[in-house]
N, C-alpha and C positions, 0 to 999 in steps of 0.2 A: 128722366129726372126721377130719382127714388123718392118714395113717400115714407115719412115718419108719422107716427101718432104720438102726441105728447099728452099724457093723462095727468092733469093737475096744472093749472095755468096761474098759480100764485107767483110770488116774488121770484122763486127759483125756476119753476117750470115755464112761466111766461118768458123769462129771459132766455132759457134754453131754446124754446120754440122760436123766438125771434132770431136767435143766432143761427138756427138751422135754416130758416127762411133766407137769411143773408148769404148762406153758403150755397144756395141754389136748390134746396130741397122743397118738395111739396110737403106741407106740414098740416096735419089734421089735429085739431085741438079739442080736448074733452075736459069739461069742468062743470059741475052742477051749480056752482056759485054764480053770483051776479057780476063778478069782476070783469075787467076789460079783456078784450081779445087782442093780442099783438097784431100789428099790421102784417098782412100776408098769410095769416093763419086761418084755415077754414074750420070754423067751430061746428061741432056736430055731436050726436049721441055716441056713446061708447061702442055699441054694436056696429054702427056704420063706420066708425074709425078703424075698428079691428078688421073689418072686411076690406078696407081700402089701403091698409099698410101692413107690411111684414115686420117692420122694426118698431117696437113700442118702447117709449121712454116713460117710466113712472116717476112722478115727482109729487109724492103724497105725504101727508103729515106723519104717518107712522104705520106700524104693522097692521092695526085694525083696518085702516082704509085700504091697504093692499089686499087683505083677505076679502074685503067686500067685493072687489072686482075679479077675484079669482074665478068664479063661475063663468063670467063673460069671456075671460081669456080661454078657458076650457073649450068654449063653444065657437071659437073663431074658425072660419071656414078654411084656413090654411095654416101651416106651421108658422109660429111667431118667434122672433128673437126679442125677448123682453129684457130691457136694461132697466133694472130697478135702482133709481137714484135716491130712493127713500132711505132713511136710517131706521133699521129694524134689528131686533135680536137675531144673531147669526143662526140660531137653531130654527127660527121661523122661516128664514130665507131658504135654508137647506130643505125644509119640509115642502115649501112651495115649489122649489125647483124640481124635486123628485116627483111631486104630484103632476106638474105640467109636462115633465118628460114623458110620462105615460101616454100623453096625447100628442106627442111629437113636437112640443114646444121647448124652447131653451130659455131659461131664466138665469141671469147673472146679477150679482149685486155690485152696484157701482155708486155708492154714496159719495157725495162731493163736499169739497171745501172751497171757499172763495166768495161766498155770499152772493147777493143779487147782482152786484157789480161784475163779479166773475162770470155769472151765468149770462148776463147781457152782453159781455165782451168776448165770450168764448175762451176765457182764461181760467177755467176751473181746474182744481186738482181732484183727481178721481182715485178712490181706493177700490180696486177691482178684484172681485172674487169670480174666477172664470176658469173652466176647464181648458186645457191647452188647445184642444182641437177646435174650439170656438173662438180662440183669441184673435186670429186675423180679422174675422168679420166684426167682432166687437170693437177692436181698435179702429177699424175703418169708420164705424158708426160714431165713435166718440171723437174722432179727429177734429171736427169743427167746434166741439164744445170745450175742449180741455187743452191746456198746455203741459200738464203733467198727468200721466196715467200710470199709477203704481199697481202693477199686477202682483198682488200679495199672495195669491194661492187659489185653491179651489173655491167653489161657491160657499159663501159664509165668511171667507177671509176678509173680504172688503169691508163688511160691517164690523168685524172684529177690529180692524185697523181704524175705522172711522170712530168707533166708540172709544178706543184708547187715545186717539188724537183729541177728542173732545173732553175726555177726562183730564188729560194733561193741561189743555187750554183752560178748563174750569179751575183746576188747582192753581195755575199761574195767575188767573184773574183774582182768585180769592187771596192769594199771597200779595198781589198788588194793592189790595185794600189796606194792608199794613203800610206799604210805601206811601200811599196817599195820605194816610193819617199822620205819619211822621212828618211829611212835608207841611201839612196844615199846622202842626203843633210845634215844630222846631224852628220855623222861620227860614228854612232852606227851601228855595223855589223848586217845585216839582220838575219843572223843565230842566233845571240844572242837575238834579238828581238823576233824571232819566238819561241826560246826555252822558253823564259819567258811567252809569250802569251799562249803557249800551256800547261802551268800549271795553267791557270787562265780562267776567264769567257769569254774572247774574242776569244777563240779557236773555230775552226770549221774544217770540213773536208778539206777545202781549206788550212788552215794554217798547219794542221797536215799531209796532204797527197800531195796536189797539189804543194804547194811551195817547200817543200823539194825534191819531186820526179822529178818535171819537170821544175821548175823555177830556183832554186839554182844550179841545175846541168847544166842548159843551154840546156837540151835535147829537150824540147818542142815537144815530140813525143807521146803524150797520145793517139792519134788516133781519137780524137774528134775535129772536125774543128770549126773554128769561125762561119762559115755560118750556121751550124746546131744549135749551141747555140743561135745565134742571132734569128734564126727562132723560136726556142723553147721559148725564152724569149718573143718574140712578140706574139706567140700564147697564152702564159700564161697571158700576159698583157691584151689581148683581152678578155680572159675568165674572168679574175678578174673584168674588166670593166663591162662585161655583168651581173655579179653578184652584181654590185654596191659596190664593195670592193676595188676599185683602190685607189692609194695614190701617192703623188709626188715621193716617192722612187721607186715605180714600174715603173712609167713613165720615171724617170731618167735612170733607168737600161735599159729600152728598147732603149732609145736614145743612151746610151753609147755603147751598143752592135751593134746597126746599124752603129754607127760611126766607131767602130773598124773594122767591115766588109768592110766598104768603104776604110779604111786606110791601112789595111794589106791584104785584100782579103779574100774570103770565105774559102780557103783551108788551111790557116795557123792554127796552134794549138790554141785551145781556151784559153790556159793559157797565151797567149800573152797579154791578157787584163791587167795582173799585171804590165807589163813592158812598155806598150805603152801609151804615153801621147801626 
């Protein structure tokens, strides 16, 4: 039975750890916080986990937290396959991969989409940046966790794709704010507007999934907070600008998400964008 170490046992990492346990793997969990440990996961300190596993899954809030554990990864007693499911700037990921390669470790970027429910059910979508020679081992490790693994290119390409995905999702949610306002003020039911749009060219994952599941129900419990979406949109906007591809729409989306974070706080559900004006 192979051993995985999962670093970060929050909504996403905890779900992935539980999924790996169900798939028959020994799972060593690392998290400094007081949150719960999934059933079957052996919780321990980072150094002990790195000594006990050769495949490491990182599910951390962002690039700062990944950098904080880089020295411990360096000092692992054997070569590691580090699958970084955190969302980070692509240049940071490439820097870390090159650094770890000097000590015989392999780091690939594998940020995910699908939320806590996808993590808990093994139905994530992965945006993978990985050299071809390491692809078979990485795909085998990801098999219990994901139903869709998109190999986008070399290290850094996974985070490029994830940030572009979240930028488009953020723009779609911001646009749906207008849809919600029209429904409120025109007397046309939002449910009927959505039903019509979802048969036509204006539909998106936001109209087909987010609005029915989290907005119309009033649940707002997707597990993805405003603060992380605002961060991802800002990172994406920075990357787009660096590539000379920015536009007024991207800049407006960045302002809207920063404004929503100020208005409702970073912990509220990101679908609040639709109903908050």
